[in-house]
Legacy VTK file of the C-alpha trace (Angstrom):
# vtk DataFile Version 3.0
C-alpha trace
ASCII
DATASET POLYDATA
POINTS 267 float
-0.734 -16.804 -42.918
-2.632 -16.153 -39.219
-6.310 -14.533 -40.043
-7.194 -11.280 -38.370
-9.489 -12.920 -36.315
-7.561 -15.696 -35.383
-4.432 -13.099 -34.031
-7.434 -10.740 -31.831
-9.036 -14.642 -30.497
-5.249 -15.595 -29.391
-5.019 -12.325 -27.912
-7.788 -12.278 -26.028
-6.562 -15.528 -24.113
-10.044 -16.461 -23.045
-8.451 -19.410 -21.136
-6.770 -16.875 -18.708
-8.124 -13.839 -16.780
-7.614 -10.405 -17.671
-6.857 -7.278 -15.901
-9.173 -5.298 -17.865
-12.113 -8.063 -17.977
-11.613 -8.756 -14.194
-11.981 -4.998 -13.598
-15.163 -4.678 -15.580
-16.615 -7.419 -13.421
-15.882 -5.892 -10.086
-17.385 -2.929 -11.610
-20.674 -4.617 -12.131
-19.875 -4.897 -16.080
-20.686 -7.323 -18.551
-17.909 -7.284 -20.904
-15.729 -10.553 -19.622
-15.528 -13.985 -20.054
-16.289 -17.155 -17.264
-12.414 -17.192 -16.358
-12.683 -13.282 -15.311
-15.756 -13.345 -13.450
-14.280 -17.161 -11.503
-11.311 -14.838 -10.744
-13.406 -11.929 -9.501
-15.272 -13.999 -7.066
-12.282 -15.512 -5.596
-10.613 -12.257 -5.231
-13.768 -10.962 -3.424
-13.754 -13.762 -1.037
-10.587 -13.179 -0.324
-10.612 -9.525 -0.310
-14.598 -8.156 -0.441
-13.577 -4.620 -0.381
-11.898 -4.805 -3.799
-15.111 -4.086 -5.883
-15.391 -0.892 -3.472
-11.432 0.135 -4.707
-12.503 -0.352 -8.284
-15.533 1.886 -7.565
-13.411 4.421 -5.596
-11.048 4.484 -8.624
-13.556 5.416 -11.167
-14.627 8.131 -9.058
-10.638 9.465 -8.670
-10.909 9.518 -12.457
-13.798 11.549 -12.842
-12.761 13.933 -10.114
-9.341 14.550 -11.624
-10.413 14.864 -15.102
-13.173 17.540 -13.962
-10.195 19.614 -12.231
-8.129 19.237 -15.164
-10.662 19.810 -17.561
-12.189 22.852 -15.392
-9.840 24.197 -13.074
-6.833 23.541 -14.666
-7.675 24.421 -17.798
-6.230 21.057 -19.556
-7.939 20.663 -23.504
-6.041 17.079 -24.324
-5.983 14.155 -22.261
-3.961 10.698 -22.855
-5.485 7.678 -20.925
-2.959 4.723 -20.542
-4.379 1.677 -19.288
-8.139 3.043 -20.777
-9.636 -0.651 -19.961
-13.430 -1.552 -20.962
-16.264 1.596 -21.572
-18.252 2.316 -18.354
-19.965 5.065 -17.023
-18.137 8.240 -17.182
-15.526 7.831 -19.125
-12.401 10.520 -19.730
-13.730 11.924 -23.136
-17.227 12.301 -21.537
-16.302 14.168 -18.270
-13.615 16.037 -20.052
-15.928 17.312 -23.237
-18.670 17.847 -20.666
-16.763 20.859 -19.614
-15.417 21.600 -22.735
-16.539 20.048 -25.729
-13.419 20.602 -27.724
-11.159 18.638 -25.735
-9.303 15.841 -27.734
-8.725 12.309 -25.916
-6.502 9.164 -27.119
-7.253 6.364 -25.359
-4.251 3.465 -25.260
-4.899 -0.010 -24.228
-3.606 -3.300 -25.619
-6.572 -5.514 -25.174
-7.958 -6.039 -28.145
-11.662 -6.593 -26.518
-11.240 -2.945 -24.798
-10.193 -1.356 -28.697
-13.135 -2.735 -30.277
-15.639 -1.537 -27.522
-13.733 2.043 -27.326
-14.230 2.149 -30.831
-17.829 1.231 -30.831
-19.137 3.099 -27.740
-16.578 6.380 -27.181
-17.776 8.740 -29.529
-16.134 12.265 -29.351
-18.506 15.159 -29.336
-18.519 17.599 -32.543
-15.939 19.882 -31.295
-13.355 17.692 -29.957
-11.975 14.091 -30.964
-11.163 10.720 -29.824
-8.692 8.114 -30.872
-7.608 4.528 -29.799
-4.037 3.453 -29.695
-3.169 -0.300 -29.761
-0.210 -0.190 -27.637
1.355 -1.665 -24.515
2.639 1.352 -22.122
6.144 -0.468 -22.118
6.253 1.211 -25.649
5.901 5.093 -24.681
8.164 5.797 -27.943
5.288 4.182 -29.791
2.419 5.380 -27.832
3.658 9.445 -28.385
4.046 9.036 -31.843
0.251 7.582 -32.237
-0.839 10.357 -29.600
0.700 13.176 -31.847
-1.502 12.525 -34.797
-4.454 13.499 -32.400
-2.717 15.421 -29.781
-0.688 18.767 -30.400
1.920 17.612 -27.950
3.541 21.123 -28.097
0.668 22.160 -25.939
-0.209 20.825 -22.307
-1.778 17.286 -22.096
-3.275 15.403 -19.048
-1.599 11.892 -19.015
-3.897 9.678 -16.945
-2.654 6.376 -15.926
-5.068 4.548 -13.125
-4.080 1.140 -12.340
-1.540 0.552 -15.247
2.046 1.006 -13.411
0.999 -2.151 -10.964
1.199 -4.032 -14.545
4.778 -3.367 -14.671
7.603 -5.002 -12.741
10.470 -3.138 -11.430
12.756 -4.843 -13.885
10.782 -2.963 -16.572
11.874 0.463 -14.910
8.006 1.726 -14.385
9.520 4.944 -13.193
11.477 5.443 -16.195
8.464 4.738 -18.604
6.531 7.606 -16.662
9.918 9.985 -17.276
9.739 9.443 -21.000
6.384 9.807 -21.419
6.187 13.254 -19.331
9.658 14.388 -20.658
7.773 14.562 -23.983
4.946 16.829 -22.877
5.261 20.586 -22.361
5.326 22.786 -19.221
1.532 23.068 -18.115
1.198 19.229 -18.485
-0.211 17.059 -15.813
0.141 13.525 -14.480
-2.987 11.849 -12.631
-1.771 7.919 -11.291
-3.010 5.891 -9.330
-2.297 2.170 -8.045
-2.970 -0.613 -5.101
-0.591 -0.655 -2.225
0.988 -3.588 -0.389
0.101 -2.499 2.984
-3.097 -4.782 3.124
-2.556 -8.403 3.519
-5.761 -9.713 2.692
-5.292 -7.659 -0.523
-1.701 -9.070 -0.973
-3.419 -12.554 -1.035
-6.087 -11.870 -3.617
-3.670 -10.383 -5.684
-1.177 -12.973 -5.052
-3.883 -15.685 -6.528
-4.917 -13.037 -9.437
-0.847 -13.451 -10.391
-1.058 -17.214 -10.184
-4.281 -17.460 -12.909
-3.735 -14.517 -15.203
-2.334 -13.482 -18.287
-0.329 -10.277 -16.871
0.735 -10.288 -13.223
0.290 -7.358 -10.676
2.846 -5.717 -8.534
1.486 -4.153 -5.850
3.947 -1.266 -4.240
4.327 0.690 -0.923
2.836 4.554 -1.194
6.362 6.003 -1.029
6.867 3.804 -4.249
3.962 5.080 -5.667
4.117 8.791 -4.879
7.863 8.686 -6.460
6.350 8.188 -9.798
5.699 12.128 -9.391
9.289 12.748 -8.721
10.225 16.248 -10.509
6.355 17.225 -10.806
4.602 19.639 -8.672
2.015 17.927 -6.682
-1.870 19.629 -6.550
-3.129 19.369 -3.024
-3.829 17.088 -1.062
-0.629 15.352 -2.840
-0.272 11.465 -2.841
-3.280 10.176 -0.521
-5.623 7.528 -0.299
-7.949 7.270 -3.703
-10.989 8.060 -1.409
-9.020 11.436 -0.048
-8.121 13.159 -3.334
-10.717 16.012 -3.306
-13.797 13.901 -2.345
-17.168 14.831 -3.347
-19.867 15.558 -1.038
-20.747 11.757 -1.085
-18.933 9.866 2.113
-16.968 6.912 0.510
-18.462 3.303 0.677
-15.787 2.044 2.662
-12.776 2.617 4.659
-9.892 1.534 1.740
-7.590 4.033 2.932
-4.581 1.317 3.131
-5.260 -0.495 -0.084
-4.722 2.228 -2.592
-3.245 5.992 -3.419
-3.195 8.347 -6.160
-2.039 11.910 -7.233
-2.153 14.487 -9.472
1.066 16.633 -10.167
2.042 19.721 -13.104
4.788 19.649 -14.885
6.119 23.117 -14.730
LINES 1 268
267 0 1 2 3 4 5 6 7 8 9 10 11 12 13 14 15 16 17 18 19 20 21 22 23 24 25 26 27 28 29 30 31 32 33 34 35 36 37 38 39 40 41 42 43 44 45 46 47 48 49 50 51 52 53 54 55 56 57 58 59 60 61 62 63 64 65 66 67 68 69 70 71 72 73 74 75 76 77 78 79 80 81 82 83 84 85 86 87 88 89 90 91 92 93 94 95 96 97 98 99 100 101 102 103 104 105 106 107 108 109 110 111 112 113 114 115 116 117 118 119 120 121 122 123 124 125 126 127 128 129 130 131 132 133 134 135 136 137 138 139 140 141 142 143 144 145 146 147 148 149 150 151 152 153 154 155 156 157 158 159 160 161 162 163 164 165 166 167 168 169 170 171 172 173 174 175 176 177 178 179 180 181 182 183 184 185 186 187 188 189 190 191 192 193 194 195 196 197 198 199 200 201 202 203 204 205 206 207 208 209 210 211 212 213 214 215 216 217 218 219 220 221 222 223 224 225 226 227 228 229 230 231 232 233 234 235 236 237 238 239 240 241 242 243 244 245 246 247 248 249 250 251 252 253 254 255 256 257 258 259 260 261 262 263 264 265 266
């Protein structure tokens, strides 16, 4: 019989880089292993702007959640592909605006889940829960999320950088559709992902895929936009990550051709 610690150690796969840990390294975090930092350094040598892309995606998350909790009035969030905790996590942003907000974080990396349970603590009025599940199993995600969220009321589904981990053979659009179909009218989808329009980024991701425990699949902006099919896009639509309702401070770098994002309403 496998000991639980041995099972966690096997799942961590510390001999190969993992997306959440590499992302953490690119954001300047310390929750990663040497294999992750080594992969991150090679990526940065191939595509130096990658760290800026990581930061811009976190900024998009902040702007999207502030819009959803503020202007849109959403009080429930389902965050799939949480990643390792850093500044401005979903529940902190939402509960700063509406303390009663309820958030379910979903990830399949045991290191992410350990840190989430330790660091992502809810306000007294709201709730936070953590689900160990893969985006490829939307039925399990929905069943677990329903223990914390009322799925008869609007939910904001956030999927940042997660659909790139799904190959075309795994039918990524169907996964998004299954999740959104289970949510009621008034729910939202916030999604961002990397595009295949930059040669240096393609090379960097190709290196990562050759070393990693999980591969990443860059797509065209049009393919990413298709994940919003059947939903009403919020202005300005599907645009570069830096261009979605930007804050007053200017973008760090010109990364318009490497990632796109959008927020859309289910009517």
